[in-house]
N, C-alpha and C positions, 0 to 999 in steps of 0.2 A: 781497114785502117789499124794502125798499131797503137797500143797504149803508150808507146814511147815515141816521141817526136824526135827524129834525127836532125841534128843541127850541124855545127862545125865539127870537124873530126874530134873524136874523143869526148864529145859533149852529148849528154842525153837529158832531155826535159821530161819530167814525170809530173803529172797533175793528179793529186789525190784530194778527196773531199770527205768531210764528216757527214753526219746524218741530219744536221740542222736544216740545210737548204740545198739538197743535191741537184735540184732543178737549175739553180744558177750555175753550178759547176758544169752541168751538161751543156749549157749555152756557151760558157767560156771555152770548153773543149771544142765545141763545134766551130767557133770563130777561129781558134788556133789550128784547126784541122787535125785534131788528135782525139784520143779517147781517155777517159778517166781510168787510172789503174784500179783494178778491182781490190776491194778491201773487205775483210771479214770483221764485222763489228757487232757486238751485242751486249746486253746488260745481264748481269747476274741477278739472282733473286733479291739480294740485299742492296741493289742499286749500283754496285761496282761495274765498271765498263772494261771490255776486252777489245783490243784492236790487233789485227795482223794483216800484213800485205801478202797477196797471193803470188806475187812475182818479185824477183830480186830488184833491189834499188841501189846496189853497190855502185858507187861512182857517179850516181845521177844527181842532177840539179832538181830538187823536188820542191814543188809548190803545194802547200797544204791549205786548201780553201775551206774556211768554216765561217758561217754567219753567227754572230753573237746576238741571238734574238730568241724570244719565247723562253724556254728553260735555259736562260743565259749561263748560269753557273755550270750546268751539266755540259753544255757545248764547249765552253772554255776548257773544262777539264778533259773532255774528249780530244780536243785539239792538242793539249799538252801531252796526252798519252800517245797520240799519233806522232808527235815530234820525237818523243823518247824512243819509240819503235824505229823510226827512221835513223836516228843517231846510232842505235845499236845495230842497225842493218848496214852501216857504213855508207850512208848517202854522202855524196860529195859536199852538197850544200843544202840547207833547209830554209825555205822562205815561208813565213806565215803570211797568208793572204786573208785578211779580215776586213771585208768591205765596210762593215760597221764594227768598230772596236768597242767592246764592252767596257763599261766603267770610265769612259773617256771624259765624262762630265766631272768626275771627281779628281780634278787636276791640281787642286790647291787647297789649302786650309782656310776656311772662313772663320773658324773658332778654335779654341784650344782643345787638345785631345781628340782631334779628328784625324783620320787617315788620309793619305794621298793615294787613293786606290789605283788610279791610272798608272802611277809609277810601279806599283806592285804587280800589275798585269804585265807590264813590259819586263820586269825582273823575272817573273815566272817563265815567260817565253824564252828568255835568255838562258835561264838555269836548265830548262828542259832540253836545250840544244839548238834553238833557232839561231840562224846566222843573220837574218834580216827580216824586216817587217814591211808588208805592203798593206796600206789601208786607204780609205777614201774619206776626205773631209773630216779630219779630227775636230773635236769640239774646240780645242785650242792648239794652234800650230806648234807652239813651243813644246808640246808633249813629245815631239820627235827627239828631244834631248834626254828623255827618260830611258832610251834604249842605247846600250853600249854596242852599237853596230849601225849599219845602214838602215834608214827608214825611207821607203818610197811612199811619199805622201801624195797620192793622186787626188785630183779634184774633179768633181762632176760639173763644175761651172761651165766649161765650153759646151757640153751637151745640153745643159739647161738653157744657156744663152741662145743657142741655135733654135731651140724650141720657142722661146719667148719672142725672138725676132719675128717669127712667122705667125705668132698668135695675137699680137697686140699692135695697135697703131702707135708707134714709138714717138710720134710728134706730140702726143698728148699723155705721155707716160712719165711717172715719177717713181724712182726706186726708193723704197722705204726700209729702213733698218728697224727691226722689232725692238731693239734696245741699244744702249750705248756700246755694248761689247761687240756688236756686229757692224759697226759703222765702217770699219776698214774694208770689210768684204763688200758692203753695199756701195762704197765708193768705187771699188773695182768694177762692180756691175754697171754702175752709172757711166763710168768712163768707156767701158767696152761696148755699151749700147749707144754710144754717140754723145757722151757728156750730158746725160739726162739730168734733170733736177733731182736733188736728193733731200729726203726728209727722214727724221727718226722719231720714234715714240719714246718718250721719257716714261720709264716704268721703274718701280721699286720692287725688288724681289725679297721675299721673306725667307731668310736662310734657315729658319727653324721649321719651315714647311716645304716639303718637296713639291715641285711642279706648281708653284704658286707665285704669281706676281700680279701687280696692279698697275694699270696704265694711268698716268697723271697728265698727259697732254702730248701734243705733237709739235715738233720744231721743224718748220718748213711748210710750204704751201701745197695742199693736196685737194683743195676745193675744185671740183669739176674735172679732176685728173684720174686717169687709169693708173692705179697704184699696184706696184709689184713688191710684195713683202718677201724678203730673202732671209732664210734661216738655215741652220745646219740640220735640224731635226724637228719633227713633230711627234711628241710623245703622247701625253694625255690631251693635248690641244687646248688646254685652258688659257694659257697666255697668248697663243697665236690667235685664238678666236676673240679674245678681248681686244687684240690689236685690230682685227677686222671691224669690230663694232666701233672702236674709237675712230677709225678712218671714215667709216660710213657716216658717223655722227658729225664728222668735220666736213662733210660734203663731197667725199670722194665719188667719182663717177662709177668706178668698179674697183674691186680688190682681187688680185691674183696672188695666191700663196705658192711659194716655191721653196722646196726643201729637199736636201739630199736623202735623208733617212726618214722614212715613214714608219716609225715604230707603232703608232696608232694603238696605244695601250688604253685599257679601261674604257672610259666614256668618250674617247677621242672621236670615233666615227659619228656618234650622235651629235656631239658638239659641232663638228665640221658641217654636218648636214643642215644645221640651223644657224650657222654664223653669218651667212650672207655673202660668202666669197663667190666670185664669178667662176674661178677655176682653181683647183688644187693640183700642183705638179710635183711629183715625187720620182725618185729613183728606186729601183728594186734591190737596194743593198741589203735589205731584209725582206722576207716574204710579205707581200701584200695580197692576201687571199681574196677571192671574188666577193666573199660576204662582207669585206671591209671596203670595197670599192664603190664610190658614189658616182652618180651620173656625171658630175662635174669634176671628176678626178681623172688625171692622166698619169700613168706610171710608165716611165722610160727605162730602158734596159741599161744596166751598168756593165753587162757582159763585154761589149767591145772595148770599153775603157780598161777593164781588168785584163783582158786578153792582150791589149797593146802594152800594158805595163809588164806583164809576165814575159812577153816576147822581147821587150827592150832589155830586161834584166838578164834573160837567158843569152841573148846575143851580145851582151855587154855594150849596149847602146845607151843613148841618153833617154832618161825618163822625163827630164825637164821639158822636153819638146811637147809632151802631152798637155802641158799647161796652156798651150795655144790651140789645142784641139786634137782630134783623133787623126791617125795616119790616113792617107787617101784610101787605102784598101780596106779600112775598117768603117769608113763613113757610109758606104751603101748598105750596110747591115740594117736590119729592121731595128728602129730605135725604140719600139714599144715593147713593154714586157707583158 
């Protein structure tokens, strides 16, 4: 196979990856039927990074895949350097592929003298030379307006929905929003699963303390029901585990946690292991190493979704159709990561 995927005449697709999560890039390349362009990348003794592509990229449509996890600031900087190198090497177009976009939670000001760091990240990518951004399940969809160019906002919802349909008896299921901010997404889930009942947990977040919120009650009937809690990410898992305990105390038959981004920082794994959830379903938009995987944790692959998005952009097709599910030729792929 070639590192360059031939498309329509005079079009070339090139996939490159940073060092944060090359395993995901390998899976995406496999689904696309191509190979990753070889890159020379290393750190100097003082922490500075160097990047060079080993083959020409002149005139190519290049997709730069990097996961913003772990040493997040380092990997964002590496992706910026990769973009700059591509711009100076005369790439025709440069698309940032960030399955989880770093700093997306900082999308507005809660108090005076705070930054809006999500906007800064988009500005940095634009200044480096990116023409478009592709990401999965932003913390707030309106963040797409932060970038002065196309943003392909993919969602893992169809993949997660397909899994939940086969994992739970839907005639006894209630979709639960973990807070007021996720009600709209939970409503979409409830509708797509057959107009299921909807509930939400009333909680109050302390804006002076990161990763901290307290549940104050449940609006909706969850007694004796199989509850599906839908969120965009699980970071330290404090608030989501509090939601599980609140539901169990209210008489829920079972609680299934579903989230796109399994950051699993700090005490998250220990908290999840003790929270009483029936199952925890995540995507592999960031690495979920074996030591963080619990017996009741299911990790689904985001590679077919990213590959479908990349192919649609390259072929100048519709990305919006992915809101309804993966293309037929992508669905038989192994869904597990």
